[in-house]
C-alpha positions as CSV (number, residue, x, y, z in Angstrom):
1,M,166.7,68.9,133.7
2,Q,165.6,69.7,137.2
3,W,165.1,67.6,140.4
4,N,161.3,68.0,140.2
5,Y,161.4,66.4,136.7
6,V,163.6,63.5,138.0
7,G,161.3,63.2,141.0
8,G,158.2,62.9,138.7
9,L,160.0,60.1,136.7
10,F,161.0,58.4,139.9
11,D,157.5,58.6,141.4
12,G,155.9,57.2,138.3
13,E,158.5,54.8,136.8
14,G,161.0,54.3,139.7
15,C,161.8,51.6,142.1
16,V,163.7,51.5,145.5
17,W,164.7,48.2,147.0
18,Y,167.3,46.5,149.2
19,D,169.6,43.8,147.9
20,S,172.8,43.9,149.9
21,S,172.5,47.7,149.7
22,V,169.9,50.2,148.9
23,R,169.2,50.4,145.1
24,V,167.2,52.7,143.0
25,S,166.1,52.6,139.4
26,I,164.0,54.4,136.8
27,S,162.6,52.5,133.8
28,N,161.7,54.1,130.5
29,T,161.4,53.0,126.8
30,H,163.1,56.2,125.7
31,K,166.8,55.8,126.5
32,P,167.8,59.5,126.0
33,V,165.6,60.4,129.0
34,L,167.6,58.1,131.2
35,D,170.9,59.2,129.7
36,A,169.9,62.7,130.7
37,V,169.0,61.6,134.2
38,K,172.5,60.0,134.5
39,K,174.2,63.1,133.2
40,F,172.1,65.3,135.6
41,V,172.7,63.3,138.8
42,G,176.3,62.4,137.8
43,Y,176.2,58.7,138.5
44,G,174.5,55.4,137.8
45,T,174.3,53.1,134.8
46,V,171.8,52.9,131.9
47,R,171.2,49.5,130.4
48,M,168.5,47.5,128.7
49,D,166.4,45.6,131.2
50,G,166.7,42.0,129.8
51,D,164.6,41.3,126.8
52,S,161.9,43.7,127.8
53,K,162.9,46.5,125.4
54,V,162.7,48.8,128.5
55,W,165.8,50.9,129.5
56,K,166.7,51.2,133.1
57,W,168.9,53.8,135.0
58,E,170.2,52.3,138.2
59,A,172.3,53.4,141.2
60,S,173.2,51.6,144.4
61,G,175.0,52.2,147.7
62,I,176.1,55.7,148.5
63,N,174.9,57.0,145.1
64,A,171.4,55.6,145.8
65,H,171.5,57.2,149.2
66,H,172.4,60.6,147.7
67,F,169.7,60.2,145.1
68,L,167.0,59.4,147.7
69,K,168.0,62.4,149.8
70,S,167.4,64.5,146.7
71,M,164.1,62.8,146.0
72,L,162.7,63.1,149.5
73,S,161.4,66.7,149.0
74,V,160.1,66.2,145.4
75,C,158.3,62.8,145.5
76,E,154.9,62.1,146.9
77,I,154.0,58.5,145.9
78,K,157.4,57.0,146.9
79,H,157.9,59.3,149.9
80,P,157.2,56.5,152.5
81,Q,159.6,54.1,150.7
82,I,162.3,56.8,150.4
83,S,162.0,57.6,154.1
84,V,162.5,54.0,155.1
85,A,165.3,53.3,152.6
86,L,167.2,56.3,154.0
87,M,167.1,54.8,157.5
88,I,168.5,51.4,156.4
89,R,172.1,52.5,155.8
90,D,172.8,53.7,159.3
91,A,170.5,51.2,161.2
92,H,171.8,48.6,163.6
93,P,171.7,45.1,162.0
94,E,168.5,43.9,163.9
95,Q,166.8,47.2,163.0
96,R,167.9,46.9,159.4
97,E,166.0,43.7,159.1
98,V,162.8,45.4,160.3
99,L,163.3,48.3,157.9
100,K,164.0,46.0,155.0
101,A,160.7,44.2,155.7
102,A,158.9,47.6,156.0
103,L,160.4,48.7,152.7
104,K,159.2,45.5,151.0
105,G,155.7,45.9,152.5
106,L,155.4,49.5,151.2
107,K,155.9,48.2,147.7
108,T,152.4,46.6,147.8
109,V,150.6,49.9,148.7
110,R,148.8,51.3,145.7
111,Y,148.5,55.0,145.0
112,E,144.7,54.7,145.2
113,D,145.0,53.3,148.7
114,R,147.1,56.2,149.8
115,Q,144.6,58.7,148.3
116,N,141.8,57.0,150.3
117,G,143.9,57.2,153.5
118,S,144.4,53.5,153.9
119,D,148.2,53.2,153.7
């Protein structure tokens, strides 16, 4: 496994959000892929995502921060979300609220919109 492969998974099947801390996940129907991600990065949990029959690798807090720092140079689609999420941890409380709103707003930007220059 390599960081570029993990970055491709994260760009296509990943999620970054804030819920008391920065959190990241990658979803996949093939659990061994996520087990390999967990082994490669050295942290996180792999679990079934409810009744959906989809597996999810997740990390939060400092582990999510380390993961996002590794993803910054290998992700294209999620690069704006990663950049904002990395700023949240060290932001002042009032700035943190602005960044959390910005992160949430970026989740509505579709890849096609970015390709057309309308992010």
